[in-house]
RODO-2510 file (C-alpha; in nm, 4 decimals, decimal comma):
residues 382
     n   res          X          Y          Z
     1     x    11,3304    11,6287     7,6710
     2     x    10,9671    11,5763     7,7806
     3     x    10,8149    11,7919     8,0513
     4     x    10,5454    11,6329     8,2663
     5     x    10,3556    11,9297     8,4100
     6     x    10,1656    11,7218     8,6610
     7     x    10,2756    11,8198     9,0087
     8     x    10,1861    11,7085     9,3581
     9     x    10,1448    11,9364     9,6635
    10     x    10,4760    12,0859     9,7751
    11     x    10,6516    11,9315     9,4721
    12     x    10,7544    12,1078     9,1561
    13     x    10,6831    11,9660     8,8053
    14     x    10,9099    11,6859     8,6879
    15     x    11,1190    11,6259     8,3820
    16     x    11,1864    11,3097     8,1794
    17     x    11,5346    11,3032     8,0287
    18     x    11,6792    11,0197     7,8172
    19     x    11,4370    10,7681     7,9672
    20     x    11,5120    10,8619     8,3283
    21     x    11,3015    11,0809     8,5543
    22     x    11,4674    11,4049     8,6696
    23     x    11,3027    11,6882     8,8594
    24     x    11,2417    12,0245     8,6968
    25     x    11,3731    12,1615     9,0278
    26     x    11,7064    12,2073     8,8499
    27     x    11,5584    12,5139     8,6835
    28     x    11,3952    12,6384     9,0044
    29     x    11,7360    12,6692     9,1758
    30     x    11,8103    13,0411     9,2215
    31     x    12,1848    12,9840     9,2816
    32     x    12,1571    13,1695     9,6137
    33     x    12,4074    12,9368     9,7826
    34     x    12,2126    12,8820    10,1069
    35     x    12,2646    12,5085    10,0549
    36     x    12,6388    12,5466    10,1151
    37     x    12,5783    12,6297    10,4807
    38     x    12,3922    12,3060    10,5451
    39     x    12,6151    12,0761    10,3405
    40     x    12,8683    11,8779    10,5468
    41     x    13,0704    11,7913    10,2358
    42     x    13,1145    12,1431    10,1004
    43     x    13,2392    12,2604    10,4400
    44     x    13,5246    12,0089    10,4191
    45     x    13,5954    11,9870    10,0459
    46     x    13,5318    12,3456     9,9420
    47     x    13,4668    12,2790     9,5724
    48     x    13,1550    12,4342     9,4216
    49     x    13,0896    12,1099     9,2328
    50     x    13,0428    11,9396     9,5705
    51     x    12,7514    12,1658     9,6677
    52     x    12,3862    12,1349     9,5720
    53     x    12,4113    12,4664     9,3867
    54     x    12,7128    12,3459     9,1896
    55     x    12,5454    12,0207     9,0957
    56     x    12,2316    12,2045     8,9854
    57     x    12,4490    12,4227     8,7625
    58     x    12,6120    12,1121     8,6134
    59     x    12,2720    11,9483     8,5637
    60     x    12,1281    12,2525     8,3866
    61     x    12,4267    12,2592     8,1511
    62     x    12,3742    11,8889     8,0757
    63     x    12,0018    11,9384     8,0159
    64     x    12,0736    12,2368     7,7902
    65     x    12,3192    12,0298     7,5861
    66     x    12,6242    12,2322     7,6889
    67     x    12,7889    11,9478     7,8840
    68     x    12,8170    11,5728     7,8273
    69     x    12,7838    11,3060     8,0936
    70     x    13,1449    11,2343     8,1944
    71     x    13,2868    11,0222     8,4738
    72     x    13,3991    11,3192     8,6841
    73     x    13,0602    11,4846     8,6572
    74     x    12,8819    11,1624     8,7455
    75     x    13,1107    11,1107     9,0469
    76     x    13,0087    11,4534     9,1778
    77     x    12,6488    11,3335     9,2048
    78     x    12,7663    11,0423     9,4214
    79     x    12,9773    11,2660     9,6470
    80     x    12,6568    11,3534     9,8281
    81     x    12,5356    11,1968    10,1530
    82     x    12,1690    11,2498    10,0604
    83     x    12,1306    11,3898    10,4118
    84     x    11,8634    11,6330    10,2908
    85     x    11,9763    11,9373    10,4852
    86     x    12,0143    12,1439    10,1675
    87     x    11,6503    12,0804    10,0768
    88     x    11,5465    12,1668    10,4310
    89     x    11,6996    12,5138    10,4157
    90     x    11,6461    12,5912    10,0449
    91     x    11,4330    12,9086    10,0179
    92     x    11,3111    12,7991     9,6725
    93     x    11,1971    12,4585     9,8011
    94     x    11,4154    12,2589     9,5632
    95     x    11,3744    11,8849     9,6240
    96     x    11,7428    11,8103     9,5835
    97     x    11,7271    11,4524     9,7135
    98     x    11,4709    11,3653     9,4475
    99     x    11,6906    11,5108     9,1750
   100     x    12,0039    11,3217     9,2779
   101     x    11,8171    10,9974     9,3473
   102     x    11,6530    11,0020     9,0055
   103     x    11,9796    11,0930     8,8342
   104     x    12,1532    10,7990     8,9992
   105     x    11,8858    10,5671     8,8630
   106     x    11,9464    10,7159     8,5190
   107     x    12,3214    10,6587     8,5503
   108     x    12,2659    10,2936     8,6460
   109     x    12,0169    10,2365     8,3633
   110     x    12,2687    10,3883     8,1212
   111     x    12,5566    10,1707     8,2462
   112     x    12,7378    10,4667     8,4009
   113     x    12,7625    10,3592     8,7656
   114     x    13,0938    10,5033     8,8948
   115     x    13,3784    10,2717     8,9906
   116     x    13,3528    10,4013     9,3481
   117     x    13,0097    10,2358     9,3757
   118     x    13,0728     9,9124     9,1884
   119     x    13,2631     9,7382     9,4690
   120     x    12,9794     9,8030     9,7131
   121     x    12,7238     9,6777     9,4616
   122     x    12,9300     9,3671     9,3854
   123     x    12,9806     9,2910     9,7556
   124     x    12,6071     9,3091     9,8141
   125     x    12,5346     9,0909     9,5139
   126     x    12,7967     8,8285     9,6023
   127     x    12,7841     8,8212     9,9828
   128     x    12,4438     8,9679    10,0680
   129     x    12,6131     9,2328    10,2813
   130     x    12,8287     9,5394    10,2071
   131     x    13,1315     9,4193    10,4047
   132     x    13,2520     9,1217    10,1940
   133     x    13,1752     8,8978    10,4913
   134     x    13,1532     8,5322    10,3986
   135     x    13,0516     8,4023    10,7404
   136     x    12,6887     8,3436    10,8208
   137     x    12,4931     8,6496    10,9307
   138     x    12,3552     8,4884    11,2449
   139     x    12,6671     8,3078    11,3671
   140     x    12,6851     8,5233    11,6840
   141     x    12,3194     8,4765    11,7821
   142     x    12,2336     8,2961    12,1076
   143     x    12,1090     7,9445    12,0413
   144     x    11,7496     8,0348    12,1300
   145     x    11,7394     8,2733    11,8335
   146     x    11,9172     8,0562    11,5763
   147     x    11,6076     7,8803    11,4403
   148     x    11,3341     8,1261    11,3364
   149     x    10,9804     8,0430    11,4454
   150     x    10,6550     8,2098    11,3531
   151     x    10,5689     8,5374    11,5239
   152     x    10,3870     8,8602    11,4447
   153     x    10,6824     9,0609    11,5759
   154     x    11,0177     9,0653    11,3956
   155     x    11,3389     9,2395    11,4916
   156     x    11,5160     9,3175    11,1631
   157     x    11,8793     9,3408    11,2733
   158     x    12,0457     9,4654    10,9539
   159     x    12,3972     9,4277    10,8142
   160     x    12,5902     9,6674    11,0383
   161     x    12,4602     9,5177    11,3617
   162     x    12,4901     9,1611    11,2327
   163     x    12,8553     9,1912    11,1337
   164     x    13,0205     9,4727    11,3293
   165     x    12,8018     9,6254    11,6014
   166     x    12,6530     9,3135    11,7604
   167     x    12,6389     9,4798    12,1026
   168     x    12,3355     9,6721    11,9800
   169     x    12,1133     9,3684    11,9069
   170     x    12,2455     9,1864    12,2130
   171     x    12,1417     9,4833    12,4272
   172     x    11,7993     9,4974    12,2643
   173     x    11,7444     9,1269    12,3204
   174     x    11,8309     9,1614    12,6898
   175     x    11,5889     9,4498    12,7375
   176     x    11,3014     9,2853    12,5505
   177     x    11,3600     8,9560    12,7294
   178     x    11,3428     9,1425    13,0617
   179     x    10,9911     9,2666    12,9804
   180     x    10,8903     8,9337    12,8211
   181     x    10,8179     9,0885    12,4816
   182     x    10,7642     8,8170    12,2204
   183     x    10,9639     8,8584    11,9000
   184     x    11,1833     8,6712    11,6545
   185     x    11,4891     8,7440    11,4447
   186     x    11,5639     8,5952    11,1036
   187     x    11,9275     8,5040    11,1574
   188     x    12,0764     8,3578    10,8410
   189     x    11,7455     8,4033    10,6581
   190     x    11,7803     8,7814    10,6748
   191     x    11,9093     8,9654    10,3686
   192     x    12,0338     9,3207    10,3404
   193     x    11,7275     9,5469    10,3320
   194     x    11,8547     9,6947    10,0043
   195     x    11,9199    10,0481    10,1321
   196     x    12,2727    10,0832     9,9849
   197     x    12,1411     9,9702     9,6465
   198     x    11,8452    10,2072     9,6561
   199     x    12,0861    10,4851     9,7531
   200     x    12,3164    10,4274     9,4535
   201     x    12,0264    10,3973     9,2084
   202     x    12,0332    10,0174     9,1635
   203     x    11,6555     9,9912     9,1953
   204     x    11,6160     9,6525     9,0274
   205     x    11,8767     9,4820     9,2453
   206     x    11,7380     9,6530     9,5559
   207     x    11,3888     9,5276     9,4723
   208     x    11,5269     9,1731     9,4474
   209     x    11,6642     9,1990     9,8027
   210     x    11,3331     9,3400     9,9216
   211     x    11,1335     9,0615     9,7572
   212     x    11,3496     8,7937     9,9210
   213     x    11,2956     8,9501    10,2624
   214     x    10,9215     8,9965    10,2104
   215     x    10,8875     8,6304    10,1120
   216     x    11,0524     8,5317    10,4418
   217     x    10,8373     8,7790    10,6381
   218     x    10,5242     8,6173    10,4988
   219     x    10,6488     8,2645    10,5677
   220     x    10,7094     8,3611    10,9312
   221     x    10,3712     8,5312    10,9740
   222     x    10,5277     8,8713    11,0399
   223     x    10,3019     9,1747    11,0799
   224     x    10,5130     9,4126    11,2894
   225     x    10,8786     9,4916    11,2176
   226     x    11,1163     9,6952    11,4300
   227     x    11,4704     9,7915    11,3343
   228     x    11,7653     9,9389    11,5219
   229     x    11,9517    10,0475    11,2086
   230     x    11,8155    10,3826    11,0934
   231     x    11,8898    10,2997    10,7295
   232     x    11,6949     9,9739    10,7553
   233     x    11,4130    10,1560    10,9344
   234     x    11,3931    10,4172    10,6579
   235     x    11,3938    10,1515    10,3848
   236     x    11,1458     9,9178    10,5533
   237     x    10,9132    10,2087    10,6311
   238     x    10,9316    10,3916    10,2981
   239     x    11,0038    10,1172    10,0425
   240     x    10,8515     9,7908    10,1668
   241     x    10,4825     9,6926    10,1382
   242     x    10,2620     9,9042    10,3636
   243     x    10,0945     9,5984    10,5135
   244     x    10,3878     9,5747    10,7549
   245     x    10,3813     9,8023    11,0577
   246     x    10,7379     9,9350    11,0834
   247     x    10,8887    10,0985    11,3920
   248     x    11,2317    10,2064    11,5004
   249     x    11,3390    10,0266    11,8171
   250     x    11,3261    10,3546    12,0122
   251     x    10,9584    10,3888    11,9189
   252     x    10,8823    10,0381    12,0427
   253     x    11,0752    10,0890    12,3668
   254     x    10,9056    10,4249    12,4251
   255     x    10,5673    10,2538    12,3855
   256     x    10,6701     9,9950    12,6448
   257     x    10,7748    10,2754    12,8815
   258     x    10,4395    10,4527    12,8363
   259     x    10,2546    10,1255    12,9036
   260     x    10,4514    10,0757    13,2251
   261     x    10,6072     9,7521    13,1017
   262     x    10,9602     9,8913    13,0722
   263     x    11,0893    10,0657    13,3834
   264     x    11,4433    10,1909    13,4375
   265     x    11,5245    10,1067    13,7975
   266     x    11,8724    10,2519    13,8345
   267     x    12,0057    10,6071    13,8329
   268     x    12,2285    10,7124    13,5460
   269     x    12,3560    11,0617    13,6321
   270     x    12,5084    11,1615    13,3002
   271     x    12,4810    11,4514    13,0573
   272     x    12,3647    11,2946    12,7325
   273     x    12,3278    11,4755    12,4014
   274     x    12,1107    11,3070    12,1404
   275     x    12,2269    11,3134    11,7790
   276     x    11,9528    11,3211    11,5141
   277     x    12,0712    11,0912    11,2371
   278     x    11,9495    11,1835    10,8885
   279     x    11,7678    10,8562    10,8169
   280     x    11,5704    10,8352    11,1404
   281     x    11,5213    11,2118    11,1517
   282     x    11,4744    11,4062    10,8301
   283     x    11,3878    11,0984    10,6212
   284     x    11,1380    10,9462    10,8672
   285     x    11,0383    11,2298    11,1006
   286     x    11,1231    11,0337    11,4150
   287     x    11,2547    11,2927    11,6586
   288     x    11,0779    11,2717    11,9938
   289     x    11,0709    10,8997    12,0794
   290     x    11,4505    10,8680    12,1226
   291     x    11,4499    11,1804    12,3397
   292     x    11,1549    11,0622    12,5479
   293     x    11,3287    10,7298    12,6013
   294     x    11,6378    10,9072    12,7347
   295     x    11,4234    11,1346    12,9537
   296     x    11,2699    10,8251    13,1134
   297     x    11,6102    10,7258    13,2551
   298     x    11,6509    10,8552    13,6130
   299     x    11,9408    11,0982    13,6490
   300     x    11,9890    11,1757    13,2796
   301     x    12,0267    11,5406    13,1806
   302     x    11,9315    11,5628    12,8145
   303     x    12,1252    11,8166    12,6103
   304     x    12,0729    11,9371    12,2532
   305     x    12,2955    12,0322    11,9634
   306     x    12,2440    12,3893    11,8440
   307     x    12,1191    12,2401    11,5180
   308     x    11,8790    11,9569    11,5976
   309     x    11,5786    11,7675    11,4681
   310     x    11,5088    11,8696    11,1060
   311     x    11,7995    12,1167    11,1162
   312     x    12,0532    11,8609    11,2431
   313     x    12,3857    11,8388    11,0627
   314     x    12,4894    11,5053    10,9091
   315     x    12,7729    11,3138    11,0797
   316     x    12,9163    11,1959    10,7452
   317     x    12,8231    10,8327    10,8063
   318     x    12,7124    10,7610    10,4469
   319     x    13,0763    10,8113    10,3396
   320     x    13,2209    10,5694    10,5972
   321     x    13,2805    10,3021    10,3309
   322     x    13,3541    10,5090    10,0191
   323     x    13,5430    10,8035    10,1747
   324     x    13,6317    10,7224    10,5386
   325     x    13,8701    11,0168    10,5766
   326     x    13,5983    11,2612    10,4732
   327     x    13,3446    11,0852    10,6952
   328     x    13,5713    11,1168    11,0002
   329     x    13,6416    11,4846    10,9277
   330     x    13,2701    11,5599    10,9224
   331     x    13,2103    11,3547    11,2378
   332     x    13,4882    11,5432    11,4155
   333     x    13,2824    11,8632    11,3911
   334     x    12,9800    11,6963    11,5510
   335     x    13,1936    11,5629    11,8382
   336     x    13,3431    11,9060    11,9023
   337     x    12,9927    12,0533    11,9111
   338     x    12,8871    11,7914    12,1676
   339     x    13,1916    11,8731    12,3806
   340     x    13,1049    12,2442    12,3673
   341     x    12,7574    12,1637    12,4999
   342     x    12,9120    11,9837    12,7982
   343     x    12,8032    11,6322    12,7068
   344     x    12,9447    11,3169    12,8654
   345     x    12,7834    11,0888    12,6076
   346     x    12,6617    11,1260    12,2510
   347     x    12,3588    10,8986    12,2165
   348     x    12,2570    10,7854    11,8688
   349     x    11,9897    10,5653    11,7148
   350     x    12,1943    10,4247    11,4277
   351     x    12,4985    10,1923    11,4204
   352     x    12,6547    10,3811    11,1280
   353     x    12,6333    10,7120    11,3144
   354     x    12,7797    10,5454    11,6233
   355     x    13,0833    10,4025    11,4455
   356     x    13,1492    10,7199    11,2486
   357     x    13,1167    10,9536    11,5470
   358     x    13,3573    10,7307    11,7389
   359     x    13,6045    10,7720    11,4526
   360     x    13,5463    11,1463    11,4692
   361     x    13,6187    11,1517    11,8421
   362     x    13,9445    10,9627    11,7894
   363     x    14,0429    11,1981    11,5104
   364     x    13,9673    11,5008    11,7283
   365     x    14,1517    11,3542    12,0276
   366     x    13,8410    11,4032    12,2424
   367     x    13,7461    11,1619    12,5210
   368     x    13,3802    11,1381    12,4272
   369     x    13,1651    10,8306    12,4811
   370     x    12,9443    10,7525    12,1806
   371     x    12,6738    10,4916    12,2343
   372     x    12,3624    10,3687    12,0657
   373     x    12,0741    10,4445    12,3022
   374     x    11,9904    10,0762    12,3340
   375     x    12,3388     9,9969    12,4651
   376     x    12,2751    10,2164    12,7694
   377     x    11,9635    10,0296    12,8765
   378     x    12,0497     9,6730    12,9914
   379     x    12,2357     9,8010    13,3001
   380     x    11,9263     9,9998    13,4012
   381     x    11,6491     9,7388    13,3829
   382     x    11,7720     9,4710    13,6182
***
């Protein structure tokens, strides 16, 4: 065990264990249990091993040589949404996401990726998407978008919106066409951004996806990239070369509103509550642009969850593929909270959040409309 005592501002020293990098934060954890109150999983599962405190206890025992890496213990480190709420409320400032992310890399490097993750990895490797879809990614695109041309501005659509939530990109295209904003999409040239692979610790495979996309970006002369998937936005912004200017679609649309190019001409008298997804929110700090976009719509009354912005509770979306029942249970709580606030619509800025919250509404038996913000806009611009 080698301790690297170099530390950066607001970060504790780090630890190198068995060739993988793990944060010394494990020993900073005071076992106070505050993390339990912000963890969506522990509220539903109830096991201490499914909390940040429990995992830190397990990790310390492993580091001290009192426990061996076993499949059940490794699985517990994947039963985490990486939403980051535990780190947000931790009084000791433990960077829990860093710990789990680095541990997952160590598990992959050591050939210990859990079975629950292998299918997702294999789907991405074989099909280029996490859904085992063999059809071409851009088969639904209007003909004018089928053949990529050169442009500085690229809309990176992502897997979810390419294969299951195509109403989101169709809505975005209609709005941007209405204001004559020049942009391209990659269609069949687009690969998964690599986010699911980064999340599971498959750094090398994720980098391969990134490199393929970057090669295409350069061939097309791309300088500015906007994404409607919050996971893609997070990955493009935080992992890809910094020479690309990356925005979430709500940021771009808010800019167009401020410049007077995008004007909402019709009233929309609804009570809308905005849900801060973890990727666009805590992981990227994008909180106000989606709200400002909704405020620009005539007639909208914008509501808030009791816990919002950096304190927002995860909807469970990261478990939609690996543990859909758990994901829906977590989402059910968010839908009930929206109903208690008197909302007509839950507006989101992420296709995964949208699909999962819809599942939560069905599970709860609540008639609640859940829409991506962009899907509300085409009816208002023309």
